[in-house]
C-alpha positions as MATLAB code, in Angstrom:
seq = 'MARLPPSVRLKLPFLIAAFASFLFSVWLYFVDDNMMAGIFVGLWVPSIHSLGTLLLTSIDQPAIEQTLEHQS';
ca = [
       5.326   -8.595  -21.501;
       3.342  -11.749  -21.446;
       0.111  -11.821  -19.540;
       0.393  -13.333  -15.963;
      -1.460  -16.497  -15.327;
      -4.408  -15.965  -13.014;
      -2.843  -17.745  -10.127;
      -0.122  -15.204  -10.106;
      -2.354  -12.225  -10.590;
      -4.372  -13.388   -7.380;
      -1.138  -13.559   -5.269;
       0.605  -10.328   -6.627;
      -1.208   -7.799   -4.320;
      -0.197   -9.661   -1.231;
       3.474  -10.075   -2.368;
       3.746   -6.438   -3.389;
       2.203   -5.287    0.067;
       4.552   -7.615    2.051;
       7.578   -6.231    0.023;
       6.515   -2.715    0.622;
       6.160   -3.402    4.267;
       9.572   -5.029    4.420;
      11.173   -2.049    2.745;
       9.347    0.382    4.948;
      10.405   -1.461    8.081;
      14.108   -1.452    6.925;
      13.822    2.190    6.367;
      12.284    2.939    9.749;
      14.846    0.734   11.502;
      18.027    1.926    9.862;
      17.431    5.207    8.249;
      14.894    6.857   10.587;
      16.571    5.129   13.600;
      13.136    4.247   14.911;
      13.933    0.591   16.017;
      10.502   -0.102   17.694;
       8.501    1.086   14.714;
      10.799   -0.816   12.266;
      10.373   -4.036   14.301;
       6.408   -3.401   14.467;
       6.216   -2.849   10.771;
       8.493   -5.771    9.985;
       5.867   -8.035   11.715;
       3.316   -7.142    9.175;
       5.204   -9.038    6.506;
       4.171  -12.591    7.789;
       0.701  -11.169    8.636;
       0.188  -10.015    5.108;
       1.330  -13.449    3.737;
      -0.976  -15.257    6.233;
      -3.868  -13.110    5.143;
      -3.179  -13.946    1.457;
      -2.993  -17.620    2.297;
      -6.193  -17.563    4.262;
      -8.064  -15.675    1.505;
      -6.700  -17.565   -1.538;
      -7.106  -21.157   -0.098;
     -10.497  -20.586    1.048;
     -11.584  -19.810   -2.553;
     -12.476  -22.622   -4.940;
      -9.312  -22.272   -7.096;
     -10.464  -24.031  -10.262;
     -13.724  -22.026  -10.314;
     -11.827  -18.791  -10.016;
      -9.263  -19.673  -12.653;
     -12.172  -20.607  -15.139;
     -13.885  -17.337  -14.424;
     -10.746  -15.298  -14.985;
     -10.017  -17.090  -18.096;
     -13.468  -16.318  -19.582;
     -13.007  -12.534  -18.608;
      -9.885  -12.321  -20.553;
];
């Protein structure tokens, strides 16, 4: 498997967390029959994406990519 570009590696934890939250909310809603908890956990998905956007756009992206390339 080829190495992921630095920009993707920075976004990956937020994407994984949001997807896990989505799966957990679907499980709560349909399997556990806990509708309120499923809706509550489902609201985490846009919150996680917003947090990732906030954190990643406040960083000087070219400087981060250059640092990550030197570490590789």
